N, C-alpha and C positions, 0 to 999 in steps of 0.2 A: 248680255248686251255687249257690244263692243263699239267704241267711238275711235274713229281714225282721223288724225289731223292731215289733211292733205296740203302738201306743199304748195303754196300760191293760191289755194283754193279753200272750199269748205270743210266744215266738220261732217264727216260721214258717221251716222249712228245706224248700226245694224242690230237686228234681234228682236227680242220682246222688250218692249218699253212704252212708256206713256209720256206725251210731252204736253205740259200744261202752261197755261198763261199765268200772269202775276197773281190772279185770283184763285189759281187752283182749278181753273176750268179746263178740261182736256180738249185738245185739238182732235178732230175728226181726221184720221189718216187714211181713211178708205181701205184698211186692210194692208197698208204697206209694212213691210218689214226692214225696209231701209229708206232713210231720208237723209238729206244734205242740208246742213245749217249754215247761213251765212257767217263769215267771218270778215267780211270786208267793208260791211256797213252800207253798201250800195245797193243790195237788191230791192227790187219793187214788191217783193213778196215775202218781207221778213216775217218770222225768223228763217224762212226757207231761202236757199240759194237758187237764183235764177241765172247764174252765169256771168252776172255783172263784173265778177272779179278779173275776168279775161278783158273785158272792155276798159277797165280802169286801170289796169297794169298792177292789180294788188300783188305785193311780194312778201311773203313771210313763210321761211322754211324752217321746220321744227324738227328737232332730233329729241327722242325720249330721254329722260334724265331723272335722277333721284331728287326729290324735294327735301329740304331739311325737316325735321320733326316740327310739329306745330310748338308755338310757344305756350308754356303752361299757363293753365286759367288761374286767375287770382281770385 
């Protein structure tokens, strides 16, 4: 699986994956091997992107970076 953060747009998910809701029930993706997930919060078809980011002028440019190590568990 590969997830790509699109500048000013959605998260693109490609490959073999399962998308589940909060209860663990899988979405029926109709055999798709690629979907786009909304980042702007304005999609009428959440969690999927419907292009609303363009209409609302969503802006978020992201560059890959290293995260610090997780805090130790106490």
